[in-house]
Backbone bond lengths (Angstrom), bond angles and torsions (degrees), N, CA, C in turn:
res aa  C-N    CA-C-N  psi(-1)  N-CA   C-N-CA  omega(-1)  CA-C   N-CA-C  phi
1 M - - - 1.464 - - 1.528 111.38 -
2 K 1.362 115.45 -42.23 1.462 118.11 179.43 1.518 111.30 -62.29
3 F 1.359 116.13 -41.61 1.466 119.78 179.05 1.523 110.49 -63.00
4 L 1.329 116.45 -43.28 1.457 120.91 179.19 1.525 110.66 -62.37
5 F 1.358 116.93 -40.62 1.455 121.42 179.64 1.530 110.81 -63.46
6 R 1.373 116.12 -42.72 1.477 119.75 177.91 1.519 111.23 -62.13
7 K 1.332 116.38 -41.44 1.464 120.71 -177.77 1.526 110.92 -64.59
8 I 1.341 114.98 -44.56 1.470 119.07 179.02 1.522 110.41 -64.66
9 S 1.351 115.89 -40.71 1.471 120.14 178.96 1.521 110.95 -62.46
10 G 1.358 116.24 -40.72 1.467 120.29 179.11 1.513 111.85 -63.60
11 I 1.325 116.37 -43.68 1.474 120.31 178.69 1.518 110.56 -62.51
12 Y 1.336 116.00 -42.55 1.459 120.83 179.81 1.533 110.79 -63.05
13 L 1.337 115.92 -41.96 1.459 120.79 179.83 1.518 110.98 -63.03
14 M 1.345 116.85 -42.87 1.473 120.59 178.22 1.517 110.79 -62.29
15 M 1.353 116.31 -38.22 1.462 119.82 178.39 1.517 111.24 -64.80
16 V 1.332 116.31 -40.63 1.467 120.83 179.23 1.520 110.90 -64.22
17 I 1.364 115.62 -44.63 1.475 120.12 178.45 1.518 110.21 -61.72
18 G 1.337 116.54 -43.44 1.471 120.28 -179.66 1.505 111.63 -62.62
19 V 1.367 116.10 -42.62 1.460 120.02 179.93 1.520 110.59 -65.27
20 S 1.359 116.69 -43.50 1.466 119.71 -179.72 1.516 111.31 -65.87
21 T 1.363 117.77 -36.15 1.462 121.02 177.61 1.512 111.05 -65.19
22 T 1.348 114.86 -44.38 1.463 119.00 178.82 1.513 110.37 -62.56
23 H 1.356 115.56 -42.66 1.456 119.46 179.64 1.519 111.36 -63.08
24 A 1.356 116.21 -36.88 1.466 119.81 -179.91 1.513 110.85 -61.85
25 Q 1.326 115.65 -42.40 1.457 117.80 -178.97 1.526 111.60 -80.97
26 T 1.348 117.56 -15.90 1.453 120.46 178.32 1.516 111.07 -76.89
27 S 1.342 117.47 -39.50 1.463 120.50 -171.17 1.522 114.34 -118.59
28 S 1.330 119.00 -10.83 1.463 120.70 -176.14 1.520 112.11 -73.23
29 T 1.319 115.00 154.19 1.468 121.21 170.55 1.528 108.49 -74.69
30 Y 1.307 116.65 146.62 1.459 119.91 -178.49 1.531 110.95 -140.73
31 L 1.316 114.94 152.06 1.455 123.31 170.04 1.523 108.24 -104.16
32 Y 1.326 116.35 149.34 1.465 117.91 176.57 1.525 110.79 -144.08
33 L 1.317 113.56 150.75 1.464 122.19 179.64 1.520 108.34 -135.73
34 K 1.318 116.18 135.71 1.460 118.70 177.85 1.522 110.50 -154.17
35 P 1.330 116.99 134.96 1.466 120.92 167.00 1.531 108.25 -83.98
36 I 1.318 115.97 144.01 1.464 121.80 -178.85 1.522 108.40 -126.11
37 Y 1.327 116.23 131.20 1.465 117.57 170.46 1.526 107.36 -100.11
38 C 1.339 115.13 123.94 1.465 121.71 -171.46 1.525 111.34 -103.06
39 F 1.331 114.74 129.91 1.458 122.57 174.82 1.528 108.57 -106.75
40 P 1.334 118.86 148.92 1.472 120.34 -175.82 1.522 112.69 -62.61
41 G 1.315 115.31 140.11 1.459 121.99 175.07 1.517 109.71 -125.78
42 A 1.342 117.12 154.11 1.479 122.71 178.91 1.527 110.86 50.19
43 S 1.322 116.52 60.70 1.466 123.43 -171.95 1.528 112.57 -56.86
44 Q 1.340 115.17 139.19 1.464 121.98 173.01 1.522 108.56 -143.59
45 T 1.341 116.35 170.14 1.465 121.23 179.56 1.523 109.61 -71.98
46 L 1.332 116.44 122.61 1.461 121.60 179.71 1.520 112.07 -101.73
47 E 1.324 116.01 -40.58 1.459 121.87 -178.29 1.529 108.80 -148.63
48 Q 1.325 115.84 -176.20 1.462 120.58 -179.01 1.516 110.09 -146.58
49 N 1.324 115.91 130.87 1.459 121.84 171.48 1.519 108.62 -93.48
50 S 1.323 117.21 130.03 1.467 121.54 -177.66 1.520 110.67 -129.84
51 R 1.315 114.36 142.14 1.467 120.64 176.62 1.528 108.28 -143.31
52 S 1.332 115.15 122.86 1.460 121.23 178.56 1.517 109.77 -113.75
53 L 1.324 115.92 132.82 1.457 121.09 -179.21 1.520 108.99 -156.21
54 G 1.330 114.75 128.71 1.465 118.97 177.25 1.508 114.12 63.91
55 G 1.332 117.50 31.92 1.453 120.93 177.61 1.518 114.49 86.55
56 A 1.320 118.52 -6.14 1.468 122.16 178.88 1.519 109.90 -111.81
57 T 1.335 116.06 141.66 1.455 122.01 179.80 1.521 109.78 -113.96
58 Y 1.319 115.59 127.86 1.460 121.92 178.30 1.526 108.14 -110.64
59 S 1.321 116.57 127.14 1.466 121.39 -177.61 1.523 110.36 -125.27
60 Q 1.316 115.15 144.59 1.457 122.11 178.13 1.518 108.96 -137.66
61 G 1.331 116.76 126.50 1.449 120.95 -178.86 1.518 112.38 -75.24
62 V 1.328 115.37 148.49 1.466 122.36 171.90 1.521 105.95 -106.92
63 Y 1.331 117.39 113.83 1.456 122.31 -170.74 1.531 111.28 -110.02
64 G 1.325 115.26 158.17 1.459 119.87 176.47 1.509 111.92 142.85
65 S 1.325 115.23 -142.69 1.457 122.83 -179.42 1.522 108.57 -143.07
66 F 1.328 116.29 150.49 1.465 120.02 175.84 1.529 111.33 -76.62
67 A 1.332 117.39 -12.76 1.469 121.39 -179.85 1.525 109.92 -90.97
68 T 1.319 116.24 69.82 1.462 121.45 177.73 1.523 109.60 -130.23
69 G 1.328 115.21 157.80 1.456 119.70 178.98 1.513 112.10 104.56
70 L 1.325 115.77 -158.66 1.460 122.06 -172.69 1.528 111.65 -92.04
71 A 1.326 114.91 131.79 1.465 121.78 175.46 1.524 108.85 -124.87
72 F 1.331 116.22 156.32 1.466 121.78 176.61 1.517 108.79 -126.78
73 Q 1.335 115.73 134.26 1.462 121.36 -177.19 1.528 110.13 -126.21
74 L 1.322 115.83 130.93 1.460 123.37 177.04 1.513 107.53 -127.48
75 G 1.352 116.29 128.79 1.452 117.87 -175.46 1.513 113.00 -150.42
76 I 1.328 114.02 176.75 1.456 122.71 177.35 1.519 108.00 -133.22
77 G 1.339 116.51 143.33 1.452 119.95 -177.75 1.508 111.75 -147.11
78 K 1.339 115.52 167.60 1.459 121.31 177.10 1.520 109.16 -154.51
79 M 1.325 115.24 132.87 1.453 120.39 173.78 1.532 108.45 -84.68
80 I 1.334 116.16 121.65 1.463 121.00 -179.94 1.531 110.19 -70.51
81 N 1.327 115.51 -39.51 1.457 121.86 172.35 1.523 108.02 -145.85
82 T 1.316 117.74 -162.49 1.454 120.84 -175.22 1.524 112.60 -60.99
83 N 1.325 117.26 -33.29 1.461 120.50 -170.76 1.522 115.50 -113.05
84 F 1.330 118.63 -19.68 1.457 120.48 -174.48 1.528 111.00 -121.60
85 G 1.342 115.18 142.70 1.449 120.41 179.24 1.512 112.26 -156.32
86 V 1.340 115.81 179.28 1.465 122.08 179.60 1.530 108.78 -136.13
87 E 1.314 115.62 151.72 1.461 122.59 176.34 1.517 109.47 -142.27
88 I 1.325 115.62 153.93 1.461 121.24 166.56 1.523 107.66 -140.75
89 A 1.321 116.20 135.47 1.467 120.68 -174.39 1.518 110.39 -137.37
90 G 1.312 114.88 151.57 1.456 122.35 168.78 1.522 108.87 -104.44
91 E 1.306 116.77 138.19 1.468 120.64 -176.99 1.531 110.43 -133.84
92 W 1.313 115.13 132.68 1.466 121.63 175.74 1.522 108.85 -112.05
93 L 1.324 116.24 122.66 1.462 122.26 178.18 1.520 108.56 -117.35
94 N 1.327 115.72 118.20 1.460 120.72 -175.10 1.522 112.53 -78.14
95 G 1.316 117.43 -32.72 1.465 121.01 176.53 1.516 113.62 80.69
96 N 1.337 116.55 122.43 1.464 120.32 174.24 1.526 110.79 -72.23
97 K 1.317 116.44 156.66 1.456 121.22 177.48 1.526 110.31 -79.80
98 V 1.329 115.50 137.95 1.466 122.86 175.20 1.530 107.66 -101.71
99 H 1.340 116.97 122.32 1.459 121.37 -173.89 1.528 111.29 -98.94
100 S 1.326 115.44 146.96 1.461 121.31 175.16 1.523 109.57 -147.60
101 D 1.339 116.46 155.56 1.463 122.63 -178.64 1.524 110.05 -134.67
102 I 1.331 115.10 152.52 1.453 121.21 174.84 1.523 108.95 -137.46
103 S 1.315 115.82 138.07 1.459 121.61 176.32 1.524 107.60 -143.72
104 Y 1.338 115.76 118.51 1.459 121.24 -175.13 1.527 107.77 -131.87
105 D 1.316 116.91 117.00 1.462 121.07 -175.48 1.522 109.86 -142.62
106 T 1.335 115.52 110.88 1.464 120.57 177.85 1.523 112.31 -113.85
107 G 1.326 115.87 6.16 1.465 119.43 -174.41 1.502 110.89 92.36
108 A 1.340 117.09 -54.22 1.466 120.88 177.85 1.528 111.57 -79.08
109 L 1.345 115.95 -27.67 1.452 120.55 -177.74 1.524 109.08 -137.08
110 S 1.327 115.61 134.57 1.460 120.25 -178.83 1.528 109.58 -135.96
111 I 1.349 115.92 119.78 1.458 121.76 178.94 1.526 107.84 -129.49
112 H 1.332 116.32 130.20 1.458 121.37 179.21 1.529 108.12 -138.14
113 G 1.327 116.18 135.04 1.456 118.32 -179.84 1.522 112.92 -169.30
114 S 1.322 115.70 175.49 1.457 122.75 178.40 1.520 108.71 -150.64
115 G 1.330 115.64 161.42 1.458 119.34 -178.76 1.519 111.86 -157.81
116 T 1.326 115.20 167.51 1.457 121.86 176.80 1.528 109.45 -134.84
117 D 1.330 115.62 150.03 1.467 122.75 175.17 1.520 108.56 -131.70
118 R 1.328 116.74 143.27 1.457 121.07 174.94 1.518 109.41 -151.67
119 I 1.340 115.73 157.77 1.459 121.87 175.47 1.521 108.43 -128.50
120 Q 1.316 115.94 131.19 1.462 123.11 173.87 1.518 108.56 -110.61
121 S 1.339 116.46 139.77 1.463 118.21 -172.62 1.524 111.39 -148.81
122 F 1.345 115.33 143.05 1.456 122.05 168.69 1.520 107.73 -110.96
123 M 1.344 115.84 128.20 1.460 121.33 -174.32 1.522 111.25 -127.93
124 L 1.330 115.62 152.83 1.458 122.92 171.33 1.523 108.83 -111.20
125 K 1.358 115.70 140.04 1.461 120.15 -177.56 1.531 110.66 -133.62
126 P 1.346 117.82 94.28 1.474 120.15 169.91 1.534 109.38 -81.78
127 M 1.351 116.15 132.29 1.467 120.35 -172.84 1.527 110.80 -135.87
128 L 1.339 115.93 149.71 1.449 123.88 167.96 1.526 108.42 -99.33
129 I 1.335 117.41 143.56 1.465 122.19 -175.38 1.521 110.05 -119.25
130 L 1.317 116.12 135.68 1.462 123.31 170.20 1.519 106.98 -120.73
131 R 1.361 116.81 119.85 1.460 120.68 -171.84 1.524 111.50 -129.69
132 S 1.329 115.58 144.13 1.460 120.58 172.03 1.518 109.05 -76.52
133 S 1.340 116.50 151.53 1.468 120.31 -174.85 1.525 110.50 -94.61
134 G 1.341 116.56 80.30 1.450 121.57 176.32 1.516 110.94 -106.37
135 D 1.330 117.91 147.25 1.463 120.54 -179.31 1.532 111.53 -72.68
136 L 1.329 115.94 -56.11 1.458 120.22 -177.77 1.528 112.29 -100.71
137 L 1.319 116.42 -30.52 1.467 121.77 -176.18 1.512 108.89 -130.78
138 S 1.325 117.65 128.79 1.461 121.26 178.94 1.519 110.24 -140.12
139 F 1.314 115.19 146.05 1.461 122.11 176.44 1.527 108.61 -104.09
140 Y 1.316 115.85 146.92 1.466 119.39 -177.81 1.529 110.93 -146.51
141 S 1.316 114.73 159.22 1.466 121.77 172.69 1.526 108.11 -133.50
142 K 1.330 115.47 153.54 1.465 121.71 -179.16 1.528 109.55 -130.82
143 L 1.308 115.28 147.21 1.460 121.33 175.70 1.519 108.14 -144.58
144 G 1.343 115.90 132.88 1.454 118.85 -178.88 1.510 111.68 -171.83
145 I 1.326 115.44 -155.57 1.459 121.77 -179.40 1.522 109.71 -123.03
146 V 1.317 115.70 160.07 1.458 122.37 174.24 1.520 107.61 -121.73
147 I 1.324 116.40 132.34 1.467 122.25 -179.27 1.525 108.09 -118.26
148 S 1.322 116.62 116.61 1.470 120.22 177.24 1.533 108.25 -81.81
149 V 1.314 115.83 96.96 1.467 121.64 -176.46 1.524 110.54 -72.39
150 Y 1.334 115.99 -44.86 1.468 121.45 -179.88 1.520 108.74 -138.54
151 S 1.329 116.72 127.71 1.464 121.93 176.38 1.519 109.26 -143.33
152 Q 1.323 115.32 142.64 1.457 120.55 178.57 1.520 109.91 -147.22
153 G 1.322 115.45 135.10 1.457 121.50 177.00 1.522 110.90 -101.57
154 T 1.334 116.06 145.28 1.465 122.18 177.65 1.519 109.17 -131.38
155 S 1.312 115.88 128.76 1.464 121.93 177.30 1.521 109.00 -121.30
156 Q 1.331 115.45 134.44 1.463 121.82 176.40 1.511 109.20 -128.79
157 G 1.329 115.50 142.37 1.455 118.66 -179.26 1.513 112.40 -159.66
158 S 1.308 115.35 163.72 1.467 121.98 173.84 1.520 108.25 -149.51
159 F 1.317 115.52 145.56 1.460 119.46 179.29 1.523 109.54 -153.75
160 T 1.316 115.63 155.86 1.463 121.97 175.38 1.518 108.98 -111.73
161 A 1.321 115.53 139.94 1.462 121.92 179.85 1.520 108.31 -159.10
162 P 1.326 118.27 152.96 1.472 119.90 178.51 1.523 110.90 -73.04
163 D 1.355 115.78 143.97 1.456 119.58 176.01 1.524 109.44 -88.99
164 T 1.333 117.43 -168.01 1.467 121.15 -177.76 1.520 112.69 -64.71
165 N 1.339 116.90 -21.72 1.462 121.45 177.99 1.532 112.10 -96.83
166 Q 1.350 115.39 12.82 1.466 121.30 -180.00 1.526 113.06 63.46
167 Q 1.338 116.13 23.70 1.456 121.24 173.76 1.539 108.55 -95.55
168 I 1.332 115.90 138.99 1.452 119.74 -178.34 1.532 109.83 -68.20
169 K 1.334 115.62 128.66 1.463 121.34 -177.31 1.536 109.02 -122.67
170 L 1.336 115.53 131.77 1.463 121.50 176.84 1.523 109.21 -97.13
171 T 1.315 115.52 121.16 1.471 121.37 178.87 1.523 109.76 -112.56
172 S 1.332 115.81 129.59 1.468 122.18 176.66 1.518 108.35 -122.04
173 L 1.330 116.43 137.09 1.459 119.42 -175.77 1.518 111.63 -145.55
174 T 1.330 114.48 155.30 1.462 123.22 172.36 1.521 107.21 -136.96
175 E 1.325 116.08 129.43 1.454 119.57 177.58 1.526 110.23 -127.87
176 V 1.329 115.31 150.25 1.457 122.92 -178.73 1.526 108.81 -116.85
177 T 1.333 115.97 137.67 1.461 121.63 176.51 1.522 109.12 -115.92
178 K 1.329 116.05 121.70 1.457 121.53 175.42 1.536 108.54 -85.87
179 I 1.338 115.42 139.32 1.459 121.40 -172.51 1.521 109.82 -124.86
180 K 1.324 116.04 137.62 1.460 121.28 179.55 1.535 110.96 -75.29
181 P 1.344 117.76 152.54 1.476 119.81 173.09 1.531 110.39 -61.41
182 K 1.334 114.62 151.34 1.472 119.78 -177.16 1.524 109.05 -150.85
183 V 1.328 115.93 152.33 1.466 122.58 178.49 1.524 109.25 -112.82
184 G 1.329 116.54 134.82 1.452 122.20 176.66 1.522 110.19 -135.77
185 F 1.318 116.63 -167.27 1.458 122.40 -177.35 1.532 110.52 -112.06
186 A 1.328 115.92 145.93 1.468 121.50 179.77 1.520 109.47 -137.10
187 A 1.328 115.88 148.51 1.459 121.85 178.50 1.519 109.21 -152.96
188 A 1.338 116.49 161.98 1.463 120.80 179.89 1.526 109.48 -158.29
189 F 1.330 114.26 157.03 1.465 121.89 173.32 1.516 107.10 -140.16
190 G 1.353 117.02 134.95 1.451 118.03 -176.43 1.510 113.26 -159.12
191 V 1.319 114.56 -179.18 1.463 122.94 177.89 1.523 108.00 -131.37
192 S 1.331 116.68 139.79 1.458 123.44 -179.26 1.525 109.17 -118.34
193 A 1.328 116.67 132.20 1.462 121.79 179.69 1.520 109.08 -121.60
194 R 1.331 117.67 123.12 1.450 122.00 -179.68 1.526 109.78 -80.45
195 V 1.338 117.20 128.43 1.465 121.23 178.45 1.520 112.18 -111.25
196 S 1.345 117.49 -14.84 1.468 122.21 174.48 1.519 107.64 -160.15
197 Q 1.341 116.36 -177.93 1.453 119.46 -179.02 1.523 112.45 -63.15
198 S 1.318 117.33 -31.14 1.464 120.44 -174.50 1.524 114.34 -114.43
199 I 1.328 119.27 -2.57 1.466 120.86 -174.74 1.525 110.68 -129.46
200 A 1.331 114.89 137.54 1.458 122.03 174.24 1.521 108.67 -136.77
201 L 1.318 116.11 148.89 1.461 122.43 175.85 1.524 109.12 -107.33
202 T 1.336 116.06 146.56 1.462 120.31 -178.62 1.522 110.81 -128.10
203 L 1.317 114.44 147.23 1.463 123.03 170.56 1.511 106.34 -123.42
204 E 1.342 117.02 124.30 1.463 119.45 -167.79 1.526 112.41 -141.08
205 V 1.332 115.06 140.94 1.461 123.09 168.79 1.520 106.83 -110.09
206 S 1.333 116.75 124.95 1.462 120.84 -175.94 1.525 110.03 -131.41
207 G 1.315 114.51 168.14 1.459 118.87 178.42 1.511 111.38 -160.96
208 Q 1.311 115.57 161.29 1.456 121.15 174.50 1.524 109.42 -144.58
209 M 1.321 115.35 151.36 1.464 122.11 178.10 1.524 108.26 -126.48
210 M 1.338 116.61 115.49 1.455 120.55 177.71 1.522 109.98 -167.66
211 S 1.316 115.70 158.42 1.463 122.60 171.79 1.519 107.48 -128.55
212 L 1.327 116.24 145.52 1.457 121.49 -174.63 1.530 110.40 -102.08
213 P 1.341 117.78 135.87 1.471 121.49 -179.18 1.534 112.48 -90.65
214 E 1.314 116.43 122.70 1.465 120.76 175.75 1.535 110.35 -67.72
215 K 1.326 116.16 142.84 1.462 121.19 179.52 1.529 111.05 -112.39
216 N 1.325 116.98 -62.43 1.466 121.00 178.11 1.521 108.69 -156.25
217 G 1.328 115.69 173.64 1.450 120.28 -178.58 1.520 111.59 -153.59
218 Y 1.344 114.60 167.44 1.469 119.69 179.71 1.528 108.87 -163.72
219 Y 1.327 115.28 157.21 1.459 121.22 175.23 1.524 109.69 -82.15
220 T 1.324 115.24 137.55 1.466 120.42 170.29 1.525 110.89 -106.91
221 Q 1.331 116.74 -13.62 1.466 122.20 177.31 1.521 108.34 -149.79
222 Y 1.329 115.90 135.22 1.459 120.90 172.88 1.528 107.23 -152.25
223 E 1.322 115.63 103.99 1.466 121.48 -176.34 1.521 110.99 -118.77
224 E 1.324 114.60 142.60 1.467 122.10 174.55 1.522 108.07 -121.31
225 N 1.333 114.92 116.37 1.472 121.40 -176.02 1.523 111.75 53.23
226 G 1.335 115.83 39.98 1.453 121.50 176.34 1.518 115.52 83.40
227 V 1.328 117.98 0.00 1.466 121.94 -178.61 1.528 109.18 -104.17
228 N 1.333 117.06 129.52 1.462 121.97 178.78 1.529 109.89 -73.27
229 V 1.321 117.58 112.43 1.471 121.80 -178.50 1.525 111.21 -109.44
230 L 1.343 117.28 4.86 1.460 119.75 -176.75 1.529 113.41 -60.62
231 P 1.354 120.22 -40.80 1.467 119.26 179.74 1.528 113.95 -59.68
232 S 1.326 117.35 -26.21 1.466 119.92 -177.83 1.524 113.14 -85.35
233 K 1.323 117.45 -7.08 1.462 121.16 -177.45 1.531 110.66 -84.33
234 S 1.336 115.34 156.00 1.460 121.61 179.86 1.528 110.97 -77.43
235 V 1.343 116.36 164.18 1.463 121.71 176.07 1.522 110.35 -59.37
236 N 1.328 116.55 -38.03 1.461 121.82 -179.83 1.525 111.54 -62.43
237 F 1.325 116.79 -32.25 1.463 121.06 179.49 1.528 110.77 -81.28
238 K 1.326 117.39 -39.95 1.463 121.88 -170.41 1.522 113.80 -79.92
239 S 1.335 118.78 -23.02 1.463 120.38 -173.78 1.524 110.19 -142.78
240 W 1.337 115.13 161.72 1.459 120.35 -177.18 1.527 109.72 -159.01
241 T 1.321 115.50 161.89 1.460 123.02 172.92 1.525 107.94 -119.82
242 Y 1.344 115.24 157.97 1.469 120.41 179.26 1.520 109.35 -102.99
243 E 1.312 115.91 129.82 1.463 122.75 -179.49 1.523 109.73 -129.55
244 K 1.355 115.65 151.92 1.465 119.96 179.91 1.525 112.37 -77.15
245 S 1.317 116.93 -16.57 1.468 120.95 173.61 1.525 108.36 -144.02
246 I 1.321 116.71 135.61 1.457 121.46 -177.93 1.524 109.65 -135.16
247 I 1.321 116.12 162.47 1.468 122.82 175.73 1.518 107.84 -110.96
248 E 1.310 117.30 118.19 1.453 121.72 178.85 1.527 109.96 -93.66
249 G 1.332 115.11 139.83 1.461 119.32 179.62 1.510 113.80 82.02
250 G 1.337 117.08 11.52 1.454 120.37 178.69 1.523 111.26 -79.13
251 P 1.328 117.52 -177.42 1.472 121.24 -179.81 1.524 111.21 -63.94
252 L 1.324 116.04 139.81 1.451 122.40 -178.89 1.521 109.89 -91.45
253 I 1.331 116.49 121.43 1.471 121.81 177.79 1.521 106.95 -110.09
254 E 1.322 117.19 104.54 1.454 121.77 -169.22 1.519 114.19 -68.21
255 N 1.337 118.25 -25.09 1.460 119.70 -177.00 1.537 112.71 -95.46
256 K 1.334 116.84 12.94 1.459 121.65 176.34 1.526 110.06 -126.19
257 P 1.341 117.47 146.69 1.474 119.63 179.46 1.524 112.12 -60.45
258 D 1.302 115.28 148.52 1.460 122.15 176.22 1.538 109.09 -71.20
259 T 1.327 117.21 170.26 1.464 121.87 174.72 1.528 109.16 -119.48
260 R 1.339 114.71 137.28 1.456 121.43 175.20 1.518 108.84 -123.42
261 L 1.328 116.37 154.68 1.454 120.91 -177.05 1.530 110.74 -72.71
262 Y 1.314 115.54 128.53 1.463 122.67 -179.14 1.525 111.25 -68.34
263 S 1.323 116.06 137.49 1.460 122.00 175.64 1.524 108.09 -144.38
264 P 1.350 119.45 119.28 1.469 120.47 -179.65 1.525 111.71 -62.61
265 L 1.317 116.38 144.56 1.463 122.78 -175.55 1.524 109.60 -102.12
266 N 1.315 116.83 119.39 1.457 121.22 -178.25 1.528 110.32 -65.93
267 F 1.342 115.86 124.33 1.466 120.38 -179.98 1.534 110.16 -132.93
268 S 1.331 115.52 40.29 1.462 121.68 177.88 1.524 109.53 -96.30
269 Y 1.333 115.82 148.33 1.463 118.45 177.07 1.522 111.79 -152.39
270 V 1.336 114.72 163.33 1.461 123.79 167.18 1.522 106.02 -119.24
271 G 1.340 117.11 125.77 1.457 120.54 -172.45 1.520 113.07 -121.95
272 L 1.309 115.20 155.29 1.461 123.37 177.24 1.523 108.06 -126.14
273 S 1.343 117.01 132.30 1.458 119.47 -175.37 1.531 111.67 -145.54
274 I 1.336 115.13 152.91 1.454 124.05 168.22 1.529 106.12 -122.00
275 G 1.334 116.77 122.88 1.451 119.69 -174.02 1.518 113.04 -129.60
276 I 1.335 115.06 176.82 1.466 122.00 179.59 1.534 108.28 -131.95
277 R 1.352 114.90 139.96 1.460 121.68 175.65 1.530 109.26 -116.37
278 Y 1.318 114.61 140.61 1.464 120.30 175.64 1.538 108.57 -121.07
279 Y 1.311 117.42 117.37 1.469 123.61 -179.13 1.525 109.78 -93.03
280 F 1.334 115.15 137.40 1.468 118.38 179.61 1.532 110.81 -141.01
């Protein structure tokens, strides 16, 4: 009888521990960290490769999204009850470089060059969670918004072209594009597996839909044959603003920034991640 009583007591104790562990992960606040690899979503034209030869020009678009590559997300969440919860996360996306080339040769004029563009961004993602009530394994979905708090574009390029004396000149440049904050949509679907009372692992497919608005830009480097000539350039040459309508060929005002035509920057992606949650 004593042995039977101990056995029943042990089973009961394990059940209590299991229930309390499940409850801890059901209602406790948790921190989570996950790296995300981002693939382009909602593809659009980002750049263009051009080659001119013998009077004919051949062009090929470079398509995709600037929101590609490795991102890192750190957040905090809480399940309000067994099935519903909330999260907010900060995410840094470094952005892969988008490459483009140009080659223009008519005999009288020859220009050859290449360049790269990338966007780096810090975003906030408040999300609502809908989760199945599993003890060790649970499936969940998320729906919310993405806010691009800080975003900046960087373009680098170099090209060779003849100068006014028909001497070949190598020009190297770097320009920065400032981007306004923007709100988009975010969603995710995943599975969570509990490995201990306080730790769970997640496998998740996520995505976001948004485009970033250009604000203004400026050169941070402009060299000709290795010599920095940026200080000698006018304000109109060194900086510019983006507008939805511009006048080309108008009067040049050297002490004011130039204007360039505004074009929204695709920053949508579909991501895959493996993450860890810590419940406390």
